[in-house]
C-alpha positions in Angstrom: 0.0 0.0 0.0 1.4 3.4 -1.0 0.6 6.3 1.3 -0.2 9.8 -0.1 2.4 12.4 0.9 1.0 14.9 3.5 -0.8 17.8 1.8 -1.7 21.2 3.1 -5.5 21.6 3.6 -5.5 24.4 1.0 -4.1 22.0 -1.7 -6.5 19.3 -0.7 -9.3 21.8 -1.2 -8.0 22.9 -4.6 -6.8 26.3 -3.4 -3.2 25.7 -4.5 -2.3 29.4 -4.7 -3.2 29.8 -0.9 -0.9 27.0 0.2 2.0 28.0 2.4 4.1 25.0 1.2 3.9 23.1 4.5 1.7 20.3 5.7 1.2 18.3 8.9 2.7 14.8 8.9 0.8 12.5 11.2 3.5 9.9 11.1 6.1 12.1 12.7 3.7 14.5 14.4 5.4 17.6 12.9 5.3 20.1 10.0 6.8 18.9 6.7 6.9 20.1 3.1 3.5 19.9 1.3 3.5 16.8 -1.0 1.1 18.2 -3.5 2.2 17.8 -7.1 1.5 21.5 -7.7 4.8 22.3 -5.9 7.0 20.2 -8.3 
């Protein structure tokens, strides 16, 4: 099973321009880079 990289709630909601570039990673319980493809 492949996990989806953590994404900022703005990206998940389709508001990519509002994304700060960070997301919350539940696995490490800390902030990480947003894994949305719009940042690549």
